[in-house]
C-alpha positions as a Markdown table, in Angstrom:
| # | Residue | x | y | z |
|---|---|---|---|---|
| 1 | Met | -36.9 | 87.6 | 111.1 |
| 2 | Cys | -38.5 | 89.9 | 113.5 |
| 3 | His | -39.9 | 93.4 | 113.9 |
| 4 | Asp | -37.3 | 96.3 | 114.6 |
| 5 | Asp | -39.1 | 97.3 | 117.8 |
| 6 | Ile | -38.4 | 94.3 | 119.7 |
| 7 | Glu | -36.4 | 92.9 | 122.6 |
| 8 | Ile | -35.2 | 89.3 | 123.1 |
| 9 | Leu | -35.8 | 88.8 | 126.9 |
| 10 | Thr | -34.6 | 84.9 | 127.2 |
| 11 | Arg | -31.1 | 84.3 | 128.0 |
| 12 | Pro | -29.1 | 83.6 | 124.6 |
| 13 | Glu | -28.4 | 80.0 | 125.6 |
| 14 | Val | -32.0 | 79.2 | 126.1 |
| 15 | Phe | -33.1 | 81.0 | 123.2 |
| 16 | Thr | -30.6 | 79.2 | 121.1 |
| 17 | His | -31.8 | 76.0 | 122.4 |
| 18 | Met | -35.1 | 76.3 | 121.9 |
| 19 | Leu | -34.8 | 77.1 | 118.2 |
| 20 | Lys | -32.0 | 74.3 | 117.6 |
| 21 | Gln | -34.3 | 71.8 | 118.9 |
| 22 | Lys | -37.6 | 72.3 | 117.1 |
| 23 | Leu | -36.1 | 73.6 | 113.9 |
| 24 | Lys | -33.9 | 70.3 | 113.6 |
| 25 | Lys | -37.1 | 68.3 | 112.8 |
| 26 | Asp | -37.8 | 68.1 | 109.1 |
| 27 | Asn | -41.3 | 68.4 | 109.4 |
| 28 | Thr | -41.3 | 71.8 | 111.3 |
| 29 | Gly | -42.0 | 74.9 | 109.1 |
| 30 | Phe | -41.6 | 78.1 | 111.2 |
| 31 | Val | -41.2 | 78.9 | 115.0 |
| 32 | Gly | -42.7 | 82.1 | 116.8 |
| 33 | Ile | -44.3 | 83.4 | 119.8 |
| 34 | Ala | -47.8 | 84.0 | 118.7 |
| 35 | Gly | -50.5 | 82.4 | 116.5 |
| 36 | Thr | -53.5 | 80.6 | 116.0 |
| 37 | Arg | -54.3 | 76.8 | 115.8 |
| 38 | Arg | -57.8 | 77.8 | 114.0 |
| 39 | Phe | -57.3 | 80.3 | 111.0 |
| 40 | Ala | -60.8 | 81.8 | 110.1 |
| 41 | Gln | -62.3 | 82.8 | 107.0 |
| 42 | Thr | -61.6 | 86.5 | 107.8 |
| 43 | Gly | -58.1 | 86.0 | 107.5 |
| 44 | Val | -57.2 | 87.4 | 110.6 |
| 45 | Trp | -55.0 | 85.2 | 113.0 |
| 46 | Trp | -56.1 | 87.2 | 116.1 |
| 47 | Asp | -59.8 | 87.1 | 115.4 |
| 48 | Met | -61.8 | 87.8 | 118.6 |
| 49 | Glu | -63.9 | 84.9 | 118.0 |
| 50 | Gln | -61.3 | 82.4 | 117.6 |
| 51 | Trp | -59.3 | 83.8 | 120.6 |
| 52 | Lys | -62.4 | 83.7 | 122.6 |
| 53 | Ala | -62.9 | 79.8 | 121.3 |
| 54 | Gly | -59.2 | 79.3 | 122.7 |
| 55 | Ser | -57.7 | 78.7 | 119.4 |
| 56 | His | -54.7 | 81.0 | 119.9 |
| 57 | Ser | -51.4 | 80.3 | 121.0 |
| 58 | Gly | -48.4 | 82.2 | 122.7 |
| 59 | Tyr | -47.6 | 85.4 | 124.5 |
| 60 | Val | -45.9 | 88.8 | 124.3 |
| 61 | Phe | -45.1 | 91.6 | 126.3 |
| 62 | His | -45.9 | 94.8 | 124.8 |
| 63 | Gly | -44.5 | 98.3 | 126.3 |
| 64 | Glu | -42.0 | 100.9 | 125.8 |
| 65 | Asp | -39.6 | 99.6 | 128.5 |
| 66 | Leu | -39.3 | 96.6 | 131.1 |
| 67 | Asp | -40.8 | 99.0 | 133.9 |
| 68 | Ser | -44.2 | 99.6 | 131.5 |
| 69 | Met | -44.5 | 96.2 | 129.8 |
| 70 | Ser | -47.7 | 94.2 | 130.4 |
| 71 | Ala | -48.1 | 90.6 | 129.2 |
| 72 | Thr | -50.5 | 89.5 | 126.4 |
| 73 | Phe | -51.4 | 85.8 | 126.7 |
| 74 | Phe | -52.8 | 84.2 | 123.6 |
| 75 | Gly | -53.4 | 80.9 | 124.8 |
| 76 | Gln | -51.3 | 77.5 | 125.0 |
| 77 | Leu | -48.3 | 77.0 | 123.2 |
| 78 | Gly | -47.9 | 74.5 | 120.4 |
| 79 | Glu | -48.6 | 73.9 | 117.1 |
| 80 | Val | -50.4 | 76.8 | 114.9 |
| 81 | Val | -51.7 | 77.2 | 111.4 |
| 82 | Val | -50.2 | 80.9 | 111.0 |
| 83 | Met | -48.2 | 83.1 | 113.0 |
| 84 | Asp | -47.7 | 86.6 | 113.7 |
| 85 | Gly | -44.2 | 88.2 | 112.1 |
| 86 | Val | -43.3 | 90.1 | 115.5 |
| 87 | Phe | -40.8 | 87.1 | 115.7 |
| 88 | Leu | -40.4 | 84.0 | 113.1 |
| 89 | Ala | -37.6 | 81.7 | 112.6 |
| 90 | Ala | -37.1 | 78.8 | 109.9 |
| 91 | Thr | -34.3 | 76.8 | 108.4 |
| 92 | Lys | -32.9 | 78.0 | 104.9 |
| 93 | Lys | -34.4 | 74.5 | 103.8 |
| 94 | Thr | -38.0 | 75.8 | 104.8 |
| 95 | Leu | -37.4 | 79.3 | 103.3 |
| 96 | Arg | -35.9 | 77.8 | 100.0 |
| 97 | Ser | -39.2 | 75.9 | 99.6 |
| 98 | Ile | -41.7 | 78.7 | 99.9 |
| 99 | Gln | -42.3 | 81.8 | 97.8 |
| 100 | Leu | -40.7 | 84.7 | 99.7 |
| 101 | Lys | -41.3 | 87.4 | 97.2 |
| 102 | Gln | -44.3 | 89.6 | 97.6 |
| 103 | Pro | -47.2 | 88.4 | 95.5 |
| 104 | Lys | -48.5 | 91.1 | 92.9 |
| 105 | Ala | -51.6 | 91.1 | 93.8 |
| 106 | Phe | -50.4 | 92.3 | 97.3 |
| 107 | Val | -50.7 | 96.2 | 96.4 |
| 108 | Gly | -49.9 | 97.5 | 99.6 |
| 109 | Lys | -46.5 | 97.7 | 101.2 |
| 110 | Trp | -45.4 | 94.2 | 102.5 |
| 111 | Asp | -47.9 | 93.8 | 105.1 |
| 112 | Phe | -49.1 | 90.3 | 105.7 |
| 113 | Tyr | -45.6 | 88.5 | 104.6 |
| 114 | Asp | -46.2 | 86.5 | 107.9 |
| 115 | Ile | -49.6 | 85.0 | 107.4 |
| 116 | Phe | -48.4 | 84.6 | 103.5 |
| 117 | Tyr | -45.0 | 82.7 | 104.6 |
| 118 | Thr | -46.8 | 80.7 | 107.5 |
| 119 | Phe | -49.5 | 79.6 | 105.6 |
| 120 | Gln | -47.6 | 78.1 | 102.7 |
| 121 | Thr | -45.6 | 75.9 | 105.0 |
| 122 | Tyr | -48.9 | 74.6 | 106.7 |
| 123 | Gln | -50.4 | 73.8 | 103.3 |
| 124 | Lys | -47.2 | 71.9 | 102.4 |
| 125 | Gly | -47.4 | 69.6 | 105.4 |
| 126 | Lys | -45.1 | 71.4 | 107.8 |
| 127 | Lys | -45.7 | 72.3 | 111.4 |
| 128 | Asn | -45.6 | 75.8 | 112.9 |
| 129 | Tyr | -45.1 | 76.1 | 116.4 |
| 130 | Thr | -45.1 | 79.1 | 119.1 |
| 131 | Leu | -42.3 | 78.7 | 121.7 |
| 132 | Pro | -41.7 | 80.0 | 125.0 |
| 133 | Ile | -39.4 | 82.9 | 123.9 |
| 134 | Gln | -39.9 | 86.1 | 125.8 |
| 135 | Ile | -39.7 | 89.1 | 124.0 |
| 136 | Arg | -40.7 | 92.7 | 124.6 |
| 137 | His | -42.7 | 94.5 | 121.9 |
| 138 | Glu | -42.8 | 98.2 | 121.9 |
| 139 | Ser | -46.1 | 98.4 | 119.6 |
| 140 | Ile | -49.2 | 96.7 | 120.6 |
| 141 | Gly | -49.8 | 96.0 | 116.8 |
| 142 | Glu | -52.7 | 97.9 | 116.1 |
| 143 | Leu | -53.5 | 97.4 | 112.4 |
| 144 | Ala | -57.3 | 99.1 | 112.2 |
| 145 | Gly | -56.3 | 102.4 | 110.2 |
| 146 | Arg | -53.3 | 100.9 | 107.8 |
| 147 | Asp | -54.9 | 100.6 | 104.4 |
| 148 | Ser | -52.0 | 98.5 | 103.0 |
| 149 | Trp | -52.8 | 95.7 | 105.8 |
| 150 | His | -56.5 | 95.4 | 104.9 |
| 151 | Lys | -55.6 | 95.3 | 101.0 |
| 152 | Asn | -53.1 | 92.8 | 101.6 |
| 153 | Arg | -55.3 | 90.7 | 103.6 |
| 154 | Glu | -58.1 | 90.8 | 101.0 |
| 155 | Ala | -55.5 | 89.8 | 98.3 |
| 156 | Phe | -54.6 | 86.9 | 100.7 |
| 157 | Leu | -58.1 | 85.9 | 100.9 |
| 158 | Lys | -58.5 | 85.9 | 96.8 |
| 159 | Ile | -55.6 | 83.8 | 96.8 |
| 160 | Phe | -56.2 | 81.4 | 99.8 |
| 161 | Gly | -59.5 | 81.8 | 101.1 |
| 162 | Lys | -61.1 | 78.3 | 99.5 |
| 163 | Asn | -58.4 | 76.8 | 102.0 |
| 164 | Leu | -60.1 | 78.6 | 104.9 |
| 165 | Pro | -60.9 | 77.8 | 107.8 |
| 166 | Ala | -57.6 | 75.8 | 108.5 |
| 167 | Ser | -57.1 | 74.3 | 111.7 |
| 168 | Val | -54.4 | 71.9 | 113.6 |
| 169 | Ser | -55.5 | 68.8 | 115.7 |
């Protein structure tokens, strides 16, 4: 799964190798490029307090083209609780083990699908990982003005808030 405004910069054979190596393990949930090892009670994976505390993981290039892009480094790659949906991969077995349909409580657009999916696998004891896959994302991902994102975050917190904060070792 990925946003429609990304360009994968990693060579295809390296990209495929990384995905196969991590996804062949039964205890892997999702792999992606950005997430957090400590998911705060705010329900915002990129929460600035957690970023300052060094809880975030991964990196992405942002920009309209290769000449204007710049890197956003979130933190050391590895196991995370949840991930951003700019790029996510999972096996069919993993996808069949979670609820994929948008919850009725999510009244906005299908915002927060990424957190909804990756948090489910975390709760099932599977491990989500950020990998060194290089992508260029045209959008910088600002959501401050999108009501549906905020509504769905609140709905997510009503469903899963009692399980937050959540963290990996």
